[in-house]
PDB file of N, CA, C and O in Angstrom, chain B, residues numbered from 101:
ATOM      1  N   MET B 101       0.849  -1.170   0.000  1.00  0.00           N
ATOM      2  CA  MET B 101       0.000   0.000   0.000  1.00  0.00           C
ATOM      3  C   MET B 101       0.897   1.235   0.000  1.00  0.00           C
ATOM      4  O   MET B 101       1.878   1.306   0.740  1.00  0.00           O
ATOM      5  N   HIS B 102       0.553   2.183  -0.821  1.00  0.00           N
ATOM      6  CA  HIS B 102       1.262   3.468  -0.854  1.00  0.00           C
ATOM      7  C   HIS B 102       0.441   4.462  -0.037  1.00  0.00           C
ATOM      8  O   HIS B 102      -0.734   4.689  -0.326  1.00  0.00           O
ATOM      9  N   ILE B 103       1.063   5.054   0.987  1.00  0.00           N
ATOM     10  CA  ILE B 103       0.377   5.981   1.894  1.00  0.00           C
ATOM     11  C   ILE B 103       1.067   7.338   1.835  1.00  0.00           C
ATOM     12  O   ILE B 103       2.288   7.426   1.968  1.00  0.00           O
ATOM     13  N   THR B 104       0.286   8.392   1.636  1.00  0.00           N
ATOM     14  CA  THR B 104       0.796   9.757   1.628  1.00  0.00           C
ATOM     15  C   THR B 104       0.033  10.575   2.659  1.00  0.00           C
ATOM     16  O   THR B 104      -1.189  10.470   2.764  1.00  0.00           O
ATOM     17  N   VAL B 105       0.754  11.384   3.416  1.00  0.00           N
ATOM     18  CA  VAL B 105       0.149  12.312   4.373  1.00  0.00           C
ATOM     19  C   VAL B 105       0.611  13.713   3.996  1.00  0.00           C
ATOM     20  O   VAL B 105       1.804  13.958   3.819  1.00  0.00           O
ATOM     21  N   ILE B 106      -0.340  14.624   3.874  1.00  0.00           N
ATOM     22  CA  ILE B 106      -0.038  16.030   3.619  1.00  0.00           C
ATOM     23  C   ILE B 106      -0.584  16.824   4.794  1.00  0.00           C
ATOM     24  O   ILE B 106      -1.783  16.812   5.072  1.00  0.00           O
ATOM     25  N   ARG B 107       0.321  17.514   5.480  1.00  0.00           N
ATOM     26  CA  ARG B 107      -0.061  18.313   6.648  1.00  0.00           C
ATOM     27  C   ARG B 107       0.009  19.786   6.276  1.00  0.00           C
ATOM     28  O   ARG B 107       1.012  20.246   5.730  1.00  0.00           O
ATOM     29  N   THR B 108      -1.054  20.524   6.570  1.00  0.00           N
ATOM     30  CA  THR B 108      -1.080  21.963   6.320  1.00  0.00           C
ATOM     31  C   THR B 108      -1.540  22.675   7.583  1.00  0.00           C
ATOM     32  O   THR B 108      -2.060  22.051   8.508  1.00  0.00           O
ATOM     33  N   GLY B 109      -1.344  23.994   7.610  1.00  0.00           N
ATOM     34  CA  GLY B 109      -1.789  24.787   8.751  1.00  0.00           C
ATOM     35  C   GLY B 109      -0.694  24.945   9.785  1.00  0.00           C
ATOM     36  O   GLY B 109       0.494  24.870   9.471  1.00  0.00           O
ATOM     37  N   GLY B 110      -1.109  25.165  11.020  1.00  0.00           N
ATOM     38  CA  GLY B 110      -0.154  25.398  12.092  1.00  0.00           C
ATOM     39  C   GLY B 110       0.356  26.825  12.067  1.00  0.00           C
ATOM     40  O   GLY B 110      -0.034  27.612  11.204  1.00  0.00           O
ATOM     41  N   GLN B 111       1.215  27.159  12.995  1.00  0.00           N
ATOM     42  CA  GLN B 111       1.729  28.524  13.098  1.00  0.00           C
ATOM     43  C   GLN B 111       2.538  28.932  11.883  1.00  0.00           C
ATOM     44  O   GLN B 111       2.360  30.037  11.370  1.00  0.00           O
ATOM     45  N   GLY B 112       3.418  28.074  11.415  1.00  0.00           N
ATOM     46  CA  GLY B 112       4.273  28.419  10.292  1.00  0.00           C
ATOM     47  C   GLY B 112       3.567  28.378   8.958  1.00  0.00           C
ATOM     48  O   GLY B 112       3.960  29.070   8.019  1.00  0.00           O
ATOM     49  N   GLY B 113       2.529  27.573   8.869  1.00  0.00           N
ATOM     50  CA  GLY B 113       1.757  27.476   7.647  1.00  0.00           C
ATOM     51  C   GLY B 113       2.444  26.750   6.505  1.00  0.00           C
ATOM     52  O   GLY B 113       1.914  26.711   5.394  1.00  0.00           O
ATOM     53  N   GLN B 114       3.618  26.172   6.757  1.00  0.00           N
ATOM     54  CA  GLN B 114       4.340  25.465   5.713  1.00  0.00           C
ATOM     55  C   GLN B 114       3.800  24.041   5.580  1.00  0.00           C
ATOM     56  O   GLN B 114       3.799  23.295   6.559  1.00  0.00           O
ATOM     57  N   PRO B 115       3.342  23.650   4.386  1.00  0.00           N
ATOM     58  CA  PRO B 115       2.862  22.285   4.219  1.00  0.00           C
ATOM     59  C   PRO B 115       4.011  21.288   4.308  1.00  0.00           C
ATOM     60  O   PRO B 115       5.152  21.599   3.968  1.00  0.00           O
ATOM     61  N   ARG B 116       3.692  20.099   4.767  1.00  0.00           N
ATOM     62  CA  ARG B 116       4.661  19.016   4.839  1.00  0.00           C
ATOM     63  C   ARG B 116       4.032  17.794   4.198  1.00  0.00           C
ATOM     64  O   ARG B 116       2.878  17.462   4.467  1.00  0.00           O
ATOM     65  N   ARG B 117       4.794  17.131   3.352  1.00  0.00           N
ATOM     66  CA  ARG B 117       4.302  15.952   2.643  1.00  0.00           C
ATOM     67  C   ARG B 117       5.257  14.800   2.924  1.00  0.00           C
ATOM     68  O   ARG B 117       6.475  14.959   2.846  1.00  0.00           O
ATOM     69  N   ALA B 118       4.692  13.633   3.252  1.00  0.00           N
ATOM     70  CA  ALA B 118       5.491  12.438   3.486  1.00  0.00           C
ATOM     71  C   ALA B 118       4.758  11.246   2.894  1.00  0.00           C
ATOM     72  O   ALA B 118       3.528  11.193   2.906  1.00  0.00           O
ATOM     73  N   ALA B 119       5.515  10.300   2.381  1.00  0.00           N
ATOM     74  CA  ALA B 119       4.904   9.113   1.777  1.00  0.00           C
ATOM     75  C   ALA B 119       5.757   7.885   2.090  1.00  0.00           C
ATOM     76  O   ALA B 119       6.961   7.983   2.325  1.00  0.00           O
ATOM     77  N   LEU B 120       5.102   6.741   2.085  1.00  0.00           N
ATOM     78  CA  LEU B 120       5.824   5.490   2.224  1.00  0.00           C
ATOM     79  C   LEU B 120       5.042   4.371   1.562  1.00  0.00           C
ATOM     80  O   LEU B 120       3.822   4.438   1.418  1.00  0.00           O
ATOM     81  N   ASP B 121       5.765   3.353   1.168  1.00  0.00           N
ATOM     82  CA  ASP B 121       5.166   2.132   0.637  1.00  0.00           C
ATOM     83  C   ASP B 121       5.338   1.061   1.693  1.00  0.00           C
ATOM     84  O   ASP B 121       6.405   0.937   2.295  1.00  0.00           O
ATOM     85  N   THR B 122       4.290   0.287   1.916  1.00  0.00           N
ATOM     86  CA  THR B 122       4.375  -0.731   2.948  1.00  0.00           C
ATOM     87  C   THR B 122       3.636  -2.001   2.540  1.00  0.00           C
ATOM     88  O   THR B 122       2.646  -1.962   1.809  1.00  0.00           O
ATOM     89  N   THR B 123       4.138  -3.109   3.024  1.00  0.00           N
ATOM     90  CA  THR B 123       3.425  -4.383   2.927  1.00  0.00           C
ATOM     91  C   THR B 123       3.092  -4.872   4.333  1.00  0.00           C
ATOM     92  O   THR B 123       2.550  -5.963   4.508  1.00  0.00           O
ATOM     93  N   ASP B 124       3.422  -4.057   5.329  1.00  0.00           N
ATOM     94  CA  ASP B 124       3.152  -4.382   6.728  1.00  0.00           C
ATOM     95  C   ASP B 124       1.645  -4.445   6.959  1.00  0.00           C
ATOM     96  O   ASP B 124       0.938  -3.461   6.740  1.00  0.00           O
ATOM     97  N   THR B 125       1.161  -5.585   7.395  1.00  0.00           N
ATOM     98  CA  THR B 125      -0.276  -5.800   7.596  1.00  0.00           C
ATOM     99  C   THR B 125      -0.844  -4.852   8.647  1.00  0.00           C
ATOM    100  O   THR B 125      -1.934  -4.310   8.468  1.00  0.00           O
ATOM    101  N   GLU B 126      -0.117  -4.652   9.734  1.00  0.00           N
ATOM    102  CA  GLU B 126      -0.600  -3.772  10.807  1.00  0.00           C
ATOM    103  C   GLU B 126      -0.752  -2.332  10.308  1.00  0.00           C
ATOM    104  O   GLU B 126      -1.751  -1.675  10.602  1.00  0.00           O
ATOM    105  N   LEU B 127       0.220  -1.850   9.567  1.00  0.00           N
ATOM    106  CA  LEU B 127       0.159  -0.483   9.049  1.00  0.00           C
ATOM    107  C   LEU B 127      -0.940  -0.342   8.000  1.00  0.00           C
ATOM    108  O   LEU B 127      -1.610   0.689   7.934  1.00  0.00           O
ATOM    109  N   THR B 128      -1.125  -1.364   7.189  1.00  0.00           N
ATOM    110  CA  THR B 128      -2.196  -1.351   6.186  1.00  0.00           C
ATOM    111  C   THR B 128      -3.563  -1.286   6.858  1.00  0.00           C
ATOM    112  O   THR B 128      -4.427  -0.524   6.425  1.00  0.00           O
ATOM    113  N   GLU B 129      -3.766  -2.066   7.898  1.00  0.00           N
ATOM    114  CA  GLU B 129      -5.035  -2.031   8.636  1.00  0.00           C
ATOM    115  C   GLU B 129      -5.230  -0.685   9.334  1.00  0.00           C
ATOM    116  O   GLU B 129      -6.342  -0.158   9.373  1.00  0.00           O
ATOM    117  N   LEU B 130      -4.160  -0.136   9.877  1.00  0.00           N
ATOM    118  CA  LEU B 130      -4.234   1.176  10.508  1.00  0.00           C
ATOM    119  C   LEU B 130      -4.660   2.227   9.482  1.00  0.00           C
ATOM    120  O   LEU B 130      -5.484   3.092   9.780  1.00  0.00           O
ATOM    121  N   ALA B 131      -4.100   2.151   8.285  1.00  0.00           N
ATOM    122  CA  ALA B 131      -4.462   3.092   7.219  1.00  0.00           C
ATOM    123  C   ALA B 131      -5.933   2.931   6.837  1.00  0.00           C
ATOM    124  O   ALA B 131      -6.636   3.927   6.668  1.00  0.00           O
ATOM    125  N   ARG B 132      -6.398   1.718   6.703  1.00  0.00           N
ATOM    126  CA  ARG B 132      -7.809   1.492   6.349  1.00  0.00           C
ATOM    127  C   ARG B 132      -8.748   2.056   7.416  1.00  0.00           C
ATOM    128  O   ARG B 132      -9.775   2.653   7.095  1.00  0.00           O
ATOM    129  N   THR B 133      -8.391   1.865   8.671  1.00  0.00           N
ATOM    130  CA  THR B 133      -9.209   2.400   9.765  1.00  0.00           C
ATOM    131  C   THR B 133      -9.202   3.924   9.739  1.00  0.00           C
ATOM    132  O   THR B 133     -10.253   4.554   9.856  1.00  0.00           O
ATOM    133  N   ALA B 134      -8.021   4.517   9.586  1.00  0.00           N
ATOM    134  CA  ALA B 134      -7.911   5.985   9.548  1.00  0.00           C
ATOM    135  C   ALA B 134      -8.711   6.564   8.390  1.00  0.00           C
ATOM    136  O   ALA B 134      -9.362   7.597   8.545  1.00  0.00           O
ATOM    137  N   LEU B 135      -8.671   5.917   7.239  1.00  0.00           N
ATOM    138  CA  LEU B 135      -9.436   6.383   6.086  1.00  0.00           C
ATOM    139  C   LEU B 135     -10.934   6.314   6.351  1.00  0.00           C
ATOM    140  O   LEU B 135     -11.671   7.241   6.016  1.00  0.00           O
ATOM    141  N   ALA B 136     -11.378   5.228   6.946  1.00  0.00           N
ATOM    142  CA  ALA B 136     -12.808   5.045   7.217  1.00  0.00           C
ATOM    143  C   ALA B 136     -13.327   6.060   8.228  1.00  0.00           C
ATOM    144  O   ALA B 136     -14.509   6.402   8.209  1.00  0.00           O
ATOM    145  N   GLU B 137     -12.460   6.543   9.106  1.00  0.00           N
ATOM    146  CA  GLU B 137     -12.870   7.482  10.149  1.00  0.00           C
ATOM    147  C   GLU B 137     -12.758   8.946   9.721  1.00  0.00           C
ATOM    148  O   GLU B 137     -13.102   9.845  10.488  1.00  0.00           O
ATOM    149  N   GLY B 138     -12.281   9.186   8.508  1.00  0.00           N
ATOM    150  CA  GLY B 138     -12.058  10.549   8.035  1.00  0.00           C
ATOM    151  C   GLY B 138     -13.278  11.156   7.378  1.00  0.00           C
ATOM    152  O   GLY B 138     -14.376  10.602   7.425  1.00  0.00           O
ATOM    153  N   HIS B 139     -13.059  12.312   6.761  1.00  0.00           N
ATOM    154  CA  HIS B 139     -14.116  13.077   6.110  1.00  0.00           C
ATOM    155  C   HIS B 139     -13.859  13.146   4.602  1.00  0.00           C
ATOM    156  O   HIS B 139     -12.718  13.053   4.150  1.00  0.00           O
ATOM    157  N   GLU B 140     -14.925  13.309   3.843  1.00  0.00           N
ATOM    158  CA  GLU B 140     -14.801  13.426   2.389  1.00  0.00           C
ATOM    159  C   GLU B 140     -14.280  14.793   1.966  1.00  0.00           C
ATOM    160  O   GLU B 140     -13.693  14.932   0.894  1.00  0.00           O
ATOM    161  N   THR B 141     -14.492  15.793   2.798  1.00  0.00           N
ATOM    162  CA  THR B 141     -14.005  17.147   2.540  1.00  0.00           C
ATOM    163  C   THR B 141     -13.220  17.609   3.765  1.00  0.00           C
ATOM    164  O   THR B 141     -13.445  17.101   4.864  1.00  0.00           O
ATOM    165  N   PRO B 142     -12.307  18.559   3.596  1.00  0.00           N
ATOM    166  CA  PRO B 142     -11.526  19.015   4.748  1.00  0.00           C
ATOM    167  C   PRO B 142     -12.407  19.622   5.828  1.00  0.00           C
ATOM    168  O   PRO B 142     -13.178  20.540   5.550  1.00  0.00           O
ATOM    169  N   PRO B 143     -12.304  19.118   7.072  1.00  0.00           N
ATOM    170  CA  PRO B 143     -13.076  19.695   8.169  1.00  0.00           C
ATOM    171  C   PRO B 143     -12.393  20.952   8.704  1.00  0.00           C
ATOM    172  O   PRO B 143     -11.220  21.204   8.426  1.00  0.00           O
ATOM    173  N   VAL B 144     -13.135  21.723   9.465  1.00  0.00           N
ATOM    174  CA  VAL B 144     -12.569  22.902  10.116  1.00  0.00           C
ATOM    175  C   VAL B 144     -11.792  22.416  11.325  1.00  0.00           C
ATOM    176  O   VAL B 144     -12.319  21.679  12.158  1.00  0.00           O
ATOM    177  N   GLY B 145     -10.537  22.832  11.417  1.00  0.00           N
ATOM    178  CA  GLY B 145      -9.701  22.446  12.548  1.00  0.00           C
ATOM    179  C   GLY B 145      -9.686  23.519  13.609  1.00  0.00           C
ATOM    180  O   GLY B 145     -10.382  24.529  13.504  1.00  0.00           O
ATOM    181  N   GLY B 146      -8.894  23.291  14.622  1.00  0.00           N
ATOM    182  CA  GLY B 146      -8.751  24.262  15.693  1.00  0.00           C
ATOM    183  C   GLY B 146      -7.816  25.390  15.285  1.00  0.00           C
ATOM    184  O   GLY B 146      -7.076  25.262  14.309  1.00  0.00           O
ATOM    185  N   PRO B 147      -7.844  26.498  16.028  1.00  0.00           N
ATOM    186  CA  PRO B 147      -6.952  27.610  15.717  1.00  0.00           C
ATOM    187  C   PRO B 147      -5.492  27.151  15.807  1.00  0.00           C
ATOM    188  O   PRO B 147      -5.090  26.491  16.765  1.00  0.00           O
ATOM    189  N   GLU B 148      -4.730  27.507  14.810  1.00  0.00           N
ATOM    190  CA  GLU B 148      -3.311  27.147  14.736  1.00  0.00           C
ATOM    191  C   GLU B 148      -3.071  25.642  14.693  1.00  0.00           C
ATOM    192  O   GLU B 148      -1.934  25.194  14.839  1.00  0.00           O
ATOM    193  N   GLY B 149      -4.126  24.859  14.493  1.00  0.00           N
ATOM    194  CA  GLY B 149      -3.981  23.413  14.411  1.00  0.00           C
ATOM    195  C   GLY B 149      -3.614  22.970  13.001  1.00  0.00           C
ATOM    196  O   GLY B 149      -3.636  23.761  12.058  1.00  0.00           O
ATOM    197  N   PHE B 150      -3.282  21.705  12.878  1.00  0.00           N
ATOM    198  CA  PHE B 150      -2.943  21.143  11.582  1.00  0.00           C
ATOM    199  C   PHE B 150      -4.154  20.477  10.941  1.00  0.00           C
ATOM    200  O   PHE B 150      -5.026  19.944  11.627  1.00  0.00           O
ATOM    201  N   SER B 151      -4.187  20.518   9.635  1.00  0.00           N
ATOM    202  CA  SER B 151      -5.165  19.770   8.850  1.00  0.00           C
ATOM    203  C   SER B 151      -4.387  18.738   8.049  1.00  0.00           C
ATOM    204  O   SER B 151      -3.240  18.972   7.668  1.00  0.00           O
ATOM    205  N   TYR B 152      -5.013  17.598   7.796  1.00  0.00           N
ATOM    206  CA  TYR B 152      -4.321  16.496   7.128  1.00  0.00           C
ATOM    207  C   TYR B 152      -5.141  15.961   5.965  1.00  0.00           C
ATOM    208  O   TYR B 152      -6.368  15.879   6.023  1.00  0.00           O
ATOM    209  N   GLU B 153      -4.431  15.606   4.920  1.00  0.00           N
ATOM    210  CA  GLU B 153      -4.998  14.841   3.814  1.00  0.00           C
ATOM    211  C   GLU B 153      -4.252  13.516   3.827  1.00  0.00           C
ATOM    212  O   GLU B 153      -3.023  13.484   3.766  1.00  0.00           O
ATOM    213  N   ILE B 154      -4.998  12.431   3.906  1.00  0.00           N
ATOM    214  CA  ILE B 154      -4.396  11.098   3.913  1.00  0.00           C
ATOM    215  C   ILE B 154      -4.829  10.397   2.638  1.00  0.00           C
ATOM    216  O   ILE B 154      -6.020  10.296   2.343  1.00  0.00           O
ATOM    217  N   ILE B 155      -3.852   9.917   1.889  1.00  0.00           N
ATOM    218  CA  ILE B 155      -4.123   9.214   0.640  1.00  0.00           C
ATOM    219  C   ILE B 155      -3.496   7.833   0.747  1.00  0.00           C
ATOM    220  O   ILE B 155      -2.299   7.706   1.005  1.00  0.00           O
ATOM    221  N   ALA B 156      -4.298   6.813   0.551  1.00  0.00           N
ATOM    222  CA  ALA B 156      -3.793   5.440   0.555  1.00  0.00           C
ATOM    223  C   ALA B 156      -4.338   4.759  -0.686  1.00  0.00           C
ATOM    224  O   ALA B 156      -5.543   4.554  -0.829  1.00  0.00           O
ATOM    225  N   ASP B 157      -3.417   4.412  -1.584  1.00  0.00           N
ATOM    226  CA  ASP B 157      -3.776   3.877  -2.892  1.00  0.00           C
ATOM    227  C   ASP B 157      -4.736   4.845  -3.584  1.00  0.00           C
ATOM    228  O   ASP B 157      -4.324   5.960  -3.905  1.00  0.00           O
ATOM    229  N   ASP B 158      -5.984   4.478  -3.827  1.00  0.00           N
ATOM    230  CA  ASP B 158      -6.917   5.354  -4.567  1.00  0.00           C
ATOM    231  C   ASP B 158      -7.866   6.131  -3.658  1.00  0.00           C
ATOM    232  O   ASP B 158      -8.750   6.828  -4.156  1.00  0.00           O
ATOM    233  N   THR B 159      -7.709   6.032  -2.360  1.00  0.00           N
ATOM    234  CA  THR B 159      -8.662   6.619  -1.427  1.00  0.00           C
ATOM    235  C   THR B 159      -8.052   7.809  -0.706  1.00  0.00           C
ATOM    236  O   THR B 159      -6.908   7.757  -0.254  1.00  0.00           O
ATOM    237  N   THR B 160      -8.835   8.896  -0.603  1.00  0.00           N
ATOM    238  CA  THR B 160      -8.393  10.100   0.089  1.00  0.00           C
ATOM    239  C   THR B 160      -9.394  10.448   1.183  1.00  0.00           C
ATOM    240  O   THR B 160     -10.606  10.355   0.989  1.00  0.00           O
ATOM    241  N   THR B 161      -8.870  10.849   2.326  1.00  0.00           N
ATOM    242  CA  THR B 161      -9.714  11.317   3.416  1.00  0.00           C
ATOM    243  C   THR B 161      -9.049  12.521   4.063  1.00  0.00           C
ATOM    244  O   THR B 161      -7.856  12.760   3.877  1.00  0.00           O
ATOM    245  N   TYR B 162      -9.828  13.270   4.820  1.00  0.00           N
ATOM    246  CA  TYR B 162      -9.340  14.480   5.469  1.00  0.00           C
ATOM    247  C   TYR B 162      -9.654  14.431   6.960  1.00  0.00           C
ATOM    248  O   TYR B 162     -10.656  13.849   7.375  1.00  0.00           O
ATOM    249  N   CYS B 163      -8.789  15.048   7.757  1.00  0.00           N
ATOM    250  CA  CYS B 163      -9.012  15.150   9.199  1.00  0.00           C
ATOM    251  C   CYS B 163      -8.242  16.359   9.708  1.00  0.00           C
ATOM    252  O   CYS B 163      -7.413  16.919   8.990  1.00  0.00           O
ATOM    253  N   ALA B 164      -8.513  16.764  10.946  1.00  0.00           N
ATOM    254  CA  ALA B 164      -7.865  17.958  11.484  1.00  0.00           C
ATOM    255  C   ALA B 164      -7.741  17.866  12.997  1.00  0.00           C
ATOM    256  O   ALA B 164      -8.550  17.234  13.676  1.00  0.00           O
ATOM    257  N   ASP B 165      -6.686  18.526  13.507  1.00  0.00           N
ATOM    258  CA  ASP B 165      -6.545  18.701  14.951  1.00  0.00           C
ATOM    259  C   ASP B 165      -7.659  19.611  15.418  1.00  0.00           C
ATOM    260  O   ASP B 165      -8.035  20.501  14.655  1.00  0.00           O
ATOM    261  N   PRO B 166      -8.192  19.471  16.552  1.00  0.00           N
ATOM    262  CA  PRO B 166      -7.852  18.527  17.606  1.00  0.00           C
ATOM    263  C   PRO B 166      -8.726  17.277  17.591  1.00  0.00           C
ATOM    264  O   PRO B 166      -8.787  16.566  18.595  1.00  0.00           O
ATOM    265  N   ARG B 167      -9.398  16.991  16.487  1.00  0.00           N
ATOM    266  CA  ARG B 167     -10.342  15.884  16.453  1.00  0.00           C
ATOM    267  C   ARG B 167      -9.823  14.670  15.689  1.00  0.00           C
ATOM    268  O   ARG B 167     -10.583  14.023  14.969  1.00  0.00           O
ATOM    269  N   LEU B 168      -8.551  14.357  15.834  1.00  0.00           N
ATOM    270  CA  LEU B 168      -8.019  13.159  15.200  1.00  0.00           C
ATOM    271  C   LEU B 168      -8.429  11.937  16.008  1.00  0.00           C
ATOM    272  O   LEU B 168      -8.433  11.967  17.239  1.00  0.00           O
ATOM    273  N   THR B 169      -8.773  10.865  15.308  1.00  0.00           N
ATOM    274  CA  THR B 169      -9.038   9.611  16.002  1.00  0.00           C
ATOM    275  C   THR B 169      -7.693   8.978  16.371  1.00  0.00           C
ATOM    276  O   THR B 169      -6.665   9.374  15.822  1.00  0.00           O
ATOM    277  N   PRO B 170      -7.677   8.014  17.278  1.00  0.00           N
ATOM    278  CA  PRO B 170      -6.415   7.354  17.603  1.00  0.00           C
ATOM    279  C   PRO B 170      -5.735   6.733  16.366  1.00  0.00           C
ATOM    280  O   PRO B 170      -4.513   6.796  16.237  1.00  0.00           O
ATOM    281  N   ALA B 171      -6.516   6.142  15.471  1.00  0.00           N
ATOM    282  CA  ALA B 171      -5.935   5.532  14.270  1.00  0.00           C
ATOM    283  C   ALA B 171      -5.332   6.601  13.364  1.00  0.00           C
ATOM    284  O   ALA B 171      -4.239   6.407  12.831  1.00  0.00           O
ATOM    285  N   GLN B 172      -6.017   7.714  13.182  1.00  0.00           N
ATOM    286  CA  GLN B 172      -5.492   8.798  12.346  1.00  0.00           C
ATOM    287  C   GLN B 172      -4.197   9.354  12.942  1.00  0.00           C
ATOM    288  O   GLN B 172      -3.213   9.545  12.228  1.00  0.00           O
ATOM    289  N   SER B 173      -4.203   9.606  14.227  1.00  0.00           N
ATOM    290  CA  SER B 173      -3.015  10.140  14.896  1.00  0.00           C
ATOM    291  C   SER B 173      -1.828   9.187  14.759  1.00  0.00           C
ATOM    292  O   SER B 173      -0.717   9.615  14.446  1.00  0.00           O
ATOM    293  N   ALA B 174      -2.064   7.906  14.990  1.00  0.00           N
ATOM    294  CA  ALA B 174      -0.987   6.914  14.901  1.00  0.00           C
ATOM    295  C   ALA B 174      -0.450   6.808  13.479  1.00  0.00           C
ATOM    296  O   ALA B 174       0.763   6.750  13.280  1.00  0.00           O
ATOM    297  N   LEU B 175      -1.336   6.784  12.494  1.00  0.00           N
ATOM    298  CA  LEU B 175      -0.903   6.683  11.104  1.00  0.00           C
ATOM    299  C   LEU B 175      -0.109   7.918  10.682  1.00  0.00           C
ATOM    300  O   LEU B 175       0.958   7.797  10.080  1.00  0.00           O
ATOM    301  N   ILE B 176      -0.621   9.087  10.993  1.00  0.00           N
ATOM    302  CA  ILE B 176       0.059  10.333  10.636  1.00  0.00           C
ATOM    303  C   ILE B 176       1.453  10.366  11.258  1.00  0.00           C
ATOM    304  O   ILE B 176       2.427  10.698  10.582  1.00  0.00           O
ATOM    305  N   THR B 177       1.550  10.030  12.516  1.00  0.00           N
ATOM    306  CA  THR B 177       2.842  10.016  13.207  1.00  0.00           C
ATOM    307  C   THR B 177       3.812   9.055  12.537  1.00  0.00           C
ATOM    308  O   THR B 177       4.967   9.406  12.297  1.00  0.00           O
ATOM    309  N   ARG B 178       3.353   7.851  12.235  1.00  0.00           N
ATOM    310  CA  ARG B 178       4.247   6.854  11.628  1.00  0.00           C
ATOM    311  C   ARG B 178       4.725   7.272  10.246  1.00  0.00           C
ATOM    312  O   ARG B 178       5.899   7.103   9.918  1.00  0.00           O
ATOM    313  N   VAL B 179       3.833   7.812   9.441  1.00  0.00           N
ATOM    314  CA  VAL B 179       4.227   8.205   8.073  1.00  0.00           C
ATOM    315  C   VAL B 179       5.161   9.408   8.126  1.00  0.00           C
ATOM    316  O   VAL B 179       6.180   9.423   7.436  1.00  0.00           O
ATOM    317  N   LEU B 180       4.837  10.415   8.929  1.00  0.00           N
ATOM    318  CA  LEU B 180       5.692  11.599   8.992  1.00  0.00           C
ATOM    319  C   LEU B 180       7.075  11.253   9.552  1.00  0.00           C
ATOM    320  O   LEU B 180       8.078  11.778   9.068  1.00  0.00           O
ATOM    321  N   HIS B 181       7.146  10.385  10.555  1.00  0.00           N
ATOM    322  CA  HIS B 181       8.436  10.015  11.128  1.00  0.00           C
ATOM    323  C   HIS B 181       9.245   9.121  10.196  1.00  0.00           C
ATOM    324  O   HIS B 181      10.474   9.194  10.183  1.00  0.00           O
ATOM    325  N   ALA B 182       8.585   8.297   9.434  1.00  0.00           N
ATOM    326  CA  ALA B 182       9.292   7.424   8.481  1.00  0.00           C
ATOM    327  C   ALA B 182       9.978   8.237   7.394  1.00  0.00           C
ATOM    328  O   ALA B 182      10.982   7.803   6.829  1.00  0.00           O
ATOM    329  N   ALA B 183       9.438   9.412   7.102  1.00  0.00           N
ATOM    330  CA  ALA B 183       9.986  10.244   6.037  1.00  0.00           C
ATOM    331  C   ALA B 183      11.181  11.090   6.515  1.00  0.00           C
ATOM    332  O   ALA B 183      11.862  11.703   5.694  1.00  0.00           O
ATOM    333  N   GLU B 184      11.434  11.130   7.800  1.00  0.00           N
ATOM    334  CA  GLU B 184      12.535  11.972   8.327  1.00  0.00           C
ATOM    335  C   GLU B 184      13.886  11.342   8.065  1.00  0.00           C
ATOM    336  O   GLU B 184      14.913  11.909   8.437  1.00  0.00           O
TER     337      GLU B 184
END
């Protein structure tokens, strides 16, 4: 599965993009859960919070701080850290 996370917003306003390819079953399931819990359009986030676009294969979902689900938070963290 190819997973891309695009983070926008925050104080600096600089977008950050990270991607990874995985065959890890746990990460694939985490991505599927995060996608299912997201929104079809970008939600309104908190002041100075981050907004996220998560793309996994052909599916895109949106989420924002401070209302990330545990699966979304875990997936975003893993993808962004893997890209460092």
